[in-house]
MARNU-254200 format. One line per field, with one value per residue (C-alpha): x, y, z. Coordinates in pm, 1 decimal, always signed. Each point is the difference from the previous one (the first is absolute). Layout:
BEGIN
east	c(X,...);
north	c(Y,...);
up	c(Z,...);
This chain:
BEGIN
east	c(-409.7,+60.5,+282.4,-306.4,-140.8,+114.1,+50.7,+298.5,+129.4,+6.5,+47.4,+121.4,+266.0,+141.6,+17.5,+177.6,+242.3,+106.2,+24.8,+193.9,+251.0,+55.8,+58.5,+348.8,+44.7,-2.5,-356.7,-143.5,-109.9,-179.2,-179.4,-124.2,-113.7,-192.7,-150.7,-84.3,-195.5,-170.6,-78.6,-157.8,-184.7,-175.3,-284.5,-62.9,+252.0,-97.2,+158.5,+341.0,+10.1,-40.2,+315.8,+227.8,-125.3,+135.7,+304.8,+54.7,-89.3,+236.9,+307.9,-20.6,-34.7,+236.8,+271.1,-87.9,+69.7,+334.3,+79.8,-27.7,+172.8,+283.6,+89.7,-84.2,-322.5,-207.3,-183.4,-343.7,+7.4,+70.2,-288.1,-213.4,+29.6,-40.8,-310.6,-122.8,+69.4,-177.7,-297.6,+17.9,+27.3,-275.5,-234.3,+9.3,-80.9,-290.2,-180.6,-37.2,-20.1,-176.3,-162.1,-326.3,-30.9,+76.2,-230.9,-305.8,+33.3,+62.6,-328.8,-202.4,+127.3,-19.2,-274.1,+143.0,+311.6,+50.3,+77.8,+284.4,+42.3,+377.4,+83.2,+306.6,+331.3,+92.7,+301.9,+32.6,+56.2,+315.0,+161.0,-102.7,+234.3,+260.8,+59.3,-34.9,+247.9,+239.5,-55.4,+58.1,+311.1,+177.4,-126.7,+179.2,+293.9,-30.9,+9.1,+144.0,-248.0,-74.4,+85.3,-117.0,-423.9,-23.0,+199.2,-246.9,-292.9,+85.1,+39.0,-366.4,-192.5,+178.6,-272.1,+18.4,-22.7,-212.9,-349.9,+1.7,+373.7,+204.6,+81.5,+350.3,+283.9,+201.5,+323.8,-140.6,+52.8,+191.2,+338.9,-207.9,-139.3,+329.5,+153.8,-124.4,+113.9,-273.0,+99.7,-186.0,-43.9,-136.7,-259.4,-101.7,-35.5,-210.0,-240.8,-37.5,-94.9,-244.0,-156.6,-42.0,-188.3,-221.2,-81.9,-79.9,-262.8,-142.0,-49.1,-2.3,-134.6,-226.2,-192.7,+21.2,-180.0,-315.2,-53.0,+71.1,-158.5,-331.5,-21.4,+78.2,-270.6,-266.4,-302.9,-44.7,-255.5,+209.0,+322.5,-8.2,+255.1,+208.0,+40.3,+89.3,+286.3,+85.4,-1.9,+262.6,+226.8,+1.7,+51.6,+281.6,+176.3,-125.5,+153.7,+358.1,+17.8,-123.6,+255.4,+271.1,-52.3,+51.1,+276.5,+183.2,-100.5,+160.6,+316.5,-3.0,+4.8,+208.5,+269.8,-35.6,+74.3,+328.3,-199.0,-10.5,-275.6,-37.7,-249.4,-330.5,-151.7,+134.0,-250.6,-180.0,-279.0,+276.9,+72.7,-55.0,-123.5,-155.1,+304.8,+224.9,-283.3,+35.3,+392.3,-109.4,-296.5,+83.2,+333.2,+35.7,-267.0,+44.1,+377.6,-91.8,-223.1,+276.9,+289.8,-214.1,-291.9,+66.6,+379.3,+16.9,-313.7,+210.6,-32.9,-24.4,+278.0,-244.3,-255.1,-276.6,-267.3,+218.4,+76.8,-393.1,-22.0,+261.4,-169.0,-327.7,+117.9,+163.5,-294.9,-262.1,+227.1,-15.8,-340.6,-48.4,+271.6,-200.8,-291.0,-247.7,-259.7,-81.6,+45.8,+376.9,+46.3,-179.0,+200.2,+317.2,-154.1,-74.9,+387.4,+101.4,-178.9,+102.4,+349.8,-27.9,-173.0,+281.8,+298.2,-82.3,-260.6,+79.2,+402.3,-14.7,+356.0,-27.9,-312.0,+31.1,-37.1,-366.6,-75.9,+209.0,-179.5,-338.5,+114.7,+151.4,-357.1,-186.8,+275.4,-112.1,-407.3,+24.4,+211.0,-262.6,-276.0,+160.6,-25.6,-359.9,+5.3,+225.2,-200.2,-358.6,-173.0,+18.6,-19.8,-370.0,+57.0,+283.5,-167.4,-297.9,+195.8,+168.6,-338.3,-75.7,+292.4,-134.1,-359.3,-77.3,-226.2,-256.5,+170.2,+35.1,+291.0,+19.2,-190.9,+43.8,+189.6,+273.2,+10.0,+55.1,+306.7,+176.4,-20.5,+120.6,+294.1,+75.0,+294.7,+107.5,-20.4,+276.2,+210.8,+8.6,+54.2,+296.9,+160.8,-16.5,+273.6,+329.8,-3.2,+206.7,+305.9,-73.6,-17.1,+341.8,+193.8,-170.9,+128.4,+350.4,+50.6,-87.4,+211.5,+286.8,-15.6,-40.8,-311.4,-196.4,-183.4,+6.6,-361.7,+104.9,+324.1,-224.3,-241.8,+291.3,+144.7,-35.9,-171.8,-303.8,+20.3,-39.7,-286.6,-159.0,-5.6,-73.1,-327.0,-90.8,+39.3,-225.3,-240.7,-21.2,-26.7,-300.6,-157.8,+57.1,-131.6,-337.8,-25.0,+63.1,+82.5,-17.5,+190.8,+255.5,-129.1,+296.7,-54.8,-263.9,+267.2);
north	c(-1396.5,+346.6,+196.9,+196.5,-336.8,-165.8,-320.5,+183.0,+215.9,-274.3,-318.7,-8.0,+281.3,-86.4,-376.9,+99.3,+235.4,-254.0,-270.8,+244.7,+83.7,-343.5,-132.3,+20.6,+232.5,-238.9,-128.6,+351.9,+64.7,-303.7,-14.2,+372.1,-124.4,-288.0,+264.4,+230.7,-250.1,-89.9,+366.7,+17.4,-329.5,+78.8,+151.1,-212.3,-278.1,-73.1,+341.3,-80.9,-195.2,+316.2,+146.2,-312.4,-20.8,+380.4,-98.2,-281.7,+199.0,+285.6,-241.1,-223.2,+306.3,+211.4,-302.0,-21.5,+352.9,-13.1,-332.3,+155.8,+343.3,-164.4,-235.9,+294.5,-174.0,+196.0,+306.8,-140.6,-309.3,+234.1,+224.8,-301.2,-126.5,+350.2,+35.3,-345.8,+109.8,+315.6,-157.8,-289.9,+246.0,+248.4,-318.1,-101.0,+351.9,+35.4,-332.3,+56.9,+392.3,+94.6,-314.4,+59.7,+337.4,-68.3,-299.8,+178.8,+285.3,-228.0,-197.2,+276.5,-9.5,-383.8,-134.3,-355.0,+110.9,-121.7,+247.6,-101.5,+12.1,-25.9,+105.0,+239.0,-100.9,+282.9,+182.6,-134.5,+322.4,+40.6,-297.4,+0.4,+315.7,-112.6,-312.4,+242.7,+227.4,-302.6,-134.8,+334.5,+66.6,-327.5,+81.6,+337.0,-141.9,+229.2,-290.2,-351.0,-277.9,-188.0,-347.3,-125.9,-62.1,+52.8,+344.3,+127.3,-155.2,+180.6,+344.2,-44.9,-145.8,+172.7,+29.4,+366.5,+161.5,-275.0,+79.2,+421.2,+77.5,+180.4,-112.9,-95.1,-3.3,-313.4,+235.2,+150.0,-302.9,-226.2,-4.5,-21.3,-327.4,-138.2,+110.9,+259.0,+112.9,-36.3,+295.2,+98.9,+383.3,-85.6,-238.2,+242.6,+253.5,-252.6,-38.9,+363.7,+3.0,-256.6,+161.3,+330.0,-201.9,-172.4,+315.0,+175.5,-262.4,-88.5,+319.4,+247.9,-178.6,-210.6,+291.0,+174.7,-283.6,+29.2,+332.7,-94.2,-323.3,+162.5,+282.0,-267.5,-218.8,+263.8,+5.7,+321.9,+141.3,-52.8,+131.8,+374.3,+231.9,+51.7,-393.1,-33.1,+232.9,-147.4,-322.0,+87.5,+144.1,-250.6,-260.6,+222.2,-58.4,-354.6,-136.3,+202.1,-168.5,-346.0,-21.1,+148.7,-157.6,-327.6,+130.1,+109.6,-338.8,-198.8,+210.0,-54.5,-324.7,-46.4,+112.0,-229.3,-258.5,+209.1,+131.6,+350.4,+74.5,+389.2,+220.9,+27.5,+307.4,+360.3,+230.6,-5.5,+267.0,+276.7,+22.9,+288.2,-142.5,-303.1,-91.3,+12.8,-218.4,-303.5,+44.8,-36.2,-270.4,-350.2,+80.3,-370.6,-25.0,+313.2,-95.6,-300.9,+201.3,+197.5,-217.5,-290.7,+178.9,+406.9,-46.1,-244.6,+178.3,+329.0,+166.1,+412.3,+7.7,-46.6,+282.6,+102.0,-214.0,-298.7,+80.5,+50.9,-358.7,-160.2,+171.9,-122.8,-368.7,+15.6,+127.1,-216.6,-316.4,+173.6,+21.4,-350.2,-140.7,+104.3,-243.2,-75.9,+285.3,+305.5,+257.2,-125.5,+54.8,+346.6,+87.4,-75.2,+215.9,+311.0,-24.4,-8.7,+330.2,+163.1,-83.8,+120.1,+316.9,+58.9,-67.2,+193.1,+269.5,+98.2,-71.9,-6.4,+33.2,+355.3,+124.5,+330.6,-101.2,+56.1,-172.7,-285.2,-41.0,+44.7,-294.3,-194.8,+9.9,-84.2,-305.7,-156.6,+83.5,-154.2,-335.2,-1.9,+8.0,-273.1,-218.8,+17.5,-150.8,-249.6,-113.1,+10.5,-334.6,+48.4,+291.0,+50.3,+33.2,+207.3,+270.3,-29.2,+74.5,+277.4,+146.7,-63.7,+247.1,+258.1,-51.2,-37.5,-330.1,+196.8,-136.8,+235.8,+202.5,-130.2,-245.0,-101.8,-309.2,+219.5,+217.9,-312.1,-105.2,+328.6,+51.4,-347.7,-29.0,+389.3,-10.3,-338.7,+153.2,+259.3,-218.4,-237.0,+322.5,+114.7,-360.8,+10.3,+216.7,-95.5,+149.9,-255.9,+101.2,+356.5,-54.4,-193.0,+232.2,+306.3,-209.6,-92.4,+382.3,+57.5,-244.3,+106.9,+408.4,-99.3,+162.8,-365.7,+33.6,-292.6,-130.4,+33.6,-201.1,-241.2,-7.9,-44.2,-317.5,-348.8,-125.1,+237.7,-106.3,-376.0,+86.7,+205.2,-310.6,-231.4,+188.4,+45.8,-369.6,-86.9,+249.9,-142.4,-323.2,+69.3,+99.5,-341.7,-176.9,+235.4,-125.3,+296.5,-189.2,+142.2,-157.9,+209.9,+148.0,-86.2,-369.6,+36.5,+64.1);
up	c(+924.4,+24.9,+222.5,+194.3,+171.5,+308.6,-172.6,-203.1,+304.6,+274.7,-159.8,-368.3,+5.7,+343.8,-110.2,-344.8,+166.5,+254.5,-258.2,-217.4,+236.4,+126.5,-307.4,-161.8,-295.9,-280.3,+91.3,+71.3,-370.6,-20.3,+304.6,-97.6,-336.9,+212.2,+230.7,-275.5,-163.0,+301.9,+91.6,-365.8,+40.9,+337.0,-165.1,-283.4,-41.7,-345.0,-153.4,+133.5,-316.5,-220.0,+191.3,-64.3,-369.2,-44.1,+212.6,-271.5,-286.1,+64.7,+107.0,-313.8,-246.4,+167.8,-10.1,-348.3,-104.7,+208.3,-166.1,-389.6,+117.3,+153.9,-314.3,-253.8,-91.7,-242.0,+111.3,-120.5,+229.5,+288.3,-113.4,-60.5,+380.6,+138.9,-199.3,+140.6,+381.3,-46.6,-155.5,+245.6,+294.9,-139.6,-98.6,+365.4,+115.9,-285.9,+112.9,+355.3,+2.5,-360.1,-140.5,+190.2,-64.3,-368.4,-49.7,+180.4,-260.9,-312.6,+125.5,-84.0,-344.3,-10.6,+227.1,-60.6,+163.5,+409.0,+221.2,+208.5,+373.2,+120.6,+311.2,+23.7,+194.4,+211.2,-127.5,-358.3,-123.8,+212.9,-12.1,-394.4,-25.1,+183.7,-238.1,-280.1,+99.2,+64.7,-341.3,-175.6,+201.7,-97.4,-359.2,-1.1,+142.5,+325.2,+245.3,+54.1,-33.3,+327.2,-57.7,+335.6,-2.7,+346.1,+28.1,-289.3,+134.4,+310.3,-200.3,-154.4,+321.6,+279.6,+248.6,+131.6,-336.8,-169.9,+68.4,-56.7,-80.0,-42.0,-332.9,+66.2,-308.4,-27.2,-9.5,+353.8,+182.6,-190.2,+202.4,+280.5,-82.3,-92.0,+351.1,+285.6,+312.1,+295.1,+245.6,+336.8,-95.6,-342.6,+143.2,+273.0,-290.5,-157.4,+289.4,+33.0,-360.0,+50.5,+318.2,-207.4,-282.7,+216.4,+175.7,-314.0,-102.5,+329.9,+150.3,-272.9,-359.6,+202.7,+173.3,-321.7,-145.8,+246.6,-156.8,-370.6,-17.1,+156.5,-258.7,-271.7,+111.2,+15.5,-257.5,-237.5,+276.6,+300.8,-172.6,+148.3,-210.6,+353.2,+48.3,-354.2,+71.7,+328.9,-171.2,-264.6,+258.0,+203.8,-275.0,-114.8,+351.3,-0.6,-312.1,+78.2,+339.4,-94.5,-278.8,+146.4,+315.6,-147.2,-201.0,+317.3,+160.6,-312.4,+29.2,+347.7,-20.6,-258.6,+199.9,+281.8,-223.4,-148.9,-291.0,-118.4,-223.2,-166.4,+123.7,-156.1,+170.9,+51.4,+134.0,-298.5,+127.2,+31.4,-379.6,-160.6,-344.9,-97.8,-208.6,+349.7,+141.2,-224.6,+73.4,+364.5,+15.1,-57.1,-115.4,-87.9,-243.0,-152.4,-64.0,-102.8,-303.9,-79.7,-59.8,-178.0,-164.1,-60.5,-26.6,-295.2,-160.9,-49.2,+344.3,-5.3,-266.4,-305.1,-150.6,+177.5,-185.2,+93.6,+357.7,+55.9,-140.5,+261.4,+267.0,-129.3,-14.6,+346.2,+192.0,-209.3,+132.9,+356.6,-10.0,-148.4,+282.4,+288.6,-115.1,-235.1,+30.2,-218.4,+333.9,-28.4,-336.9,+21.5,+324.3,-231.0,-288.6,+217.5,+149.2,-374.0,-85.0,+322.2,-86.5,-353.4,+133.5,+255.7,-266.3,-275.4,+131.2,+365.7,+24.8,+399.5,+11.1,-167.8,+232.7,+233.1,+352.1,+24.9,-296.0,+122.8,+319.4,-189.1,-250.5,+323.3,+154.3,-288.2,-80.7,+344.9,-73.9,-338.8,+152.1,+267.5,-249.4,-206.7,+300.4,-7.6,-339.9,+124.1,+316.6,-133.9,-77.6,-387.4,-216.4,+26.4,+352.4,-18.7,-235.2,+280.8,+288.6,-172.1,-69.4,+382.6,+82.7,-180.8,+83.5,-342.4,+107.3,+166.9,+347.5,+299.5,+95.4,+371.6,+217.5,+331.3,-62.3,-159.5,+245.9,+262.6,-223.3,-29.4,+357.3,+100.0,-259.3,-79.6,+265.1,-142.3,-346.6,+86.0,+177.5,-331.5,-183.5,+203.1,-40.7,-361.7,-19.3,+121.3,+362.5,+204.0,-242.6,+61.7,+398.1,+0.3,-241.6,+249.8,+305.4,-134.7,-92.5,+349.6,+133.1,-228.5,+119.0,+375.0,+30.5,+114.1,+308.2,+205.4,-108.6,-343.7,+37.2,+200.3,-312.6,-249.8,+211.5,-121.3,+316.7,-64.6,-353.7,+71.3,+266.5,-297.7,-245.0,+276.1,+74.4,-353.9,-61.8,+290.7,-102.4,-346.6,+138.6,+186.7,-270.7,-174.5,+325.9,-3.4,-338.5,-232.3,-307.9,-336.9,-297.5,-187.4,-276.2,-260.8,+81.0,-278.8,-247.7);
């Protein structure tokens, strides 16, 4: 089940919300856990057992670590339990996400070795990382152990962030799991955020996908130079609005139930450098690797060679986290190289205004270029597509089909580019200042009124739903991770 489906919007969510608020607070966590497991089992029921195993592993090992810590137990036992928990979590992730890839290559060296074909449980990378962060925080005595298995199960499997994040830290919602207030203004903010998210996904991301999917599906001889660049631009916007749209929906759903998740995106395409981009993009994953890999390795407070090694490990793991394909690893390596160049050669913070603007443009180009490697069907497909972008496949510069796509989608591409910046915040800020200064006209005052805002959100929701009814379905990109 996905958020952008009529089944979720008109059946699952209303039923869960109604039952949740009718129940006594004592039973709400248990109900949400059952609802979350049902949500996860909807697509493939057998995978719900993977989720339950993950909950049990993290619950028992955390209890063991806490038990020996409270009683002054030996450090080695706590460390052994931590190692066991990490191995079991990573082991599950490896079997379901990387074993097929591993056996396919090992079978070339050992022909007698069978090649596995194991289906990938959606969202396994996300809930595995949540479980790991919980275990590590308990080991480091940064959080108190959760002794209620239902509450811990809810933390790991809560359906708003279960499939594609954000990766929620236990400390972020520990107090809210124990007891939370559900207030009407908060609920309304959650509904608004959900509508923004579904609009991003259905109206913007899915329409960008019509162009990018076509471009990346073309054969070598069919891909024109212009279509190659158009596909790159559209995918750059598609992946942002697809993933940030899901995060908006997850954050909005969380608020409807009284939970407050941290932001996962902060207008990343307005970044002035690649370093800044990665502070604004998929914030929950970046902070996870920072806190549990980068800093334990020494972070940046080490010699240059060691710092480069630390960044290499982080970006190797970031690439691998996204999937068992070589293009993800190359994509991660590309960003590692760019970050090293930026930090040790460019120093964006020291650039003049003109050079800073040029580096900003170059950074966004590199990020978009990296998305080509990320999106392509394998490493060979990525190199072939890149060659096509520069006319190195003997392909034409432009054809009638390219003109058609350009003419049909150029306006939407410009609108999408406009919405990739924090436009709504700017508009609200301007309206607020005009009202404060007494310069707001009658029309501006109407536009700033809550009634107009409600009408706009309702229109946006109805427009998005109409796309759904017409069958404009496209799975979330990050479901694959």
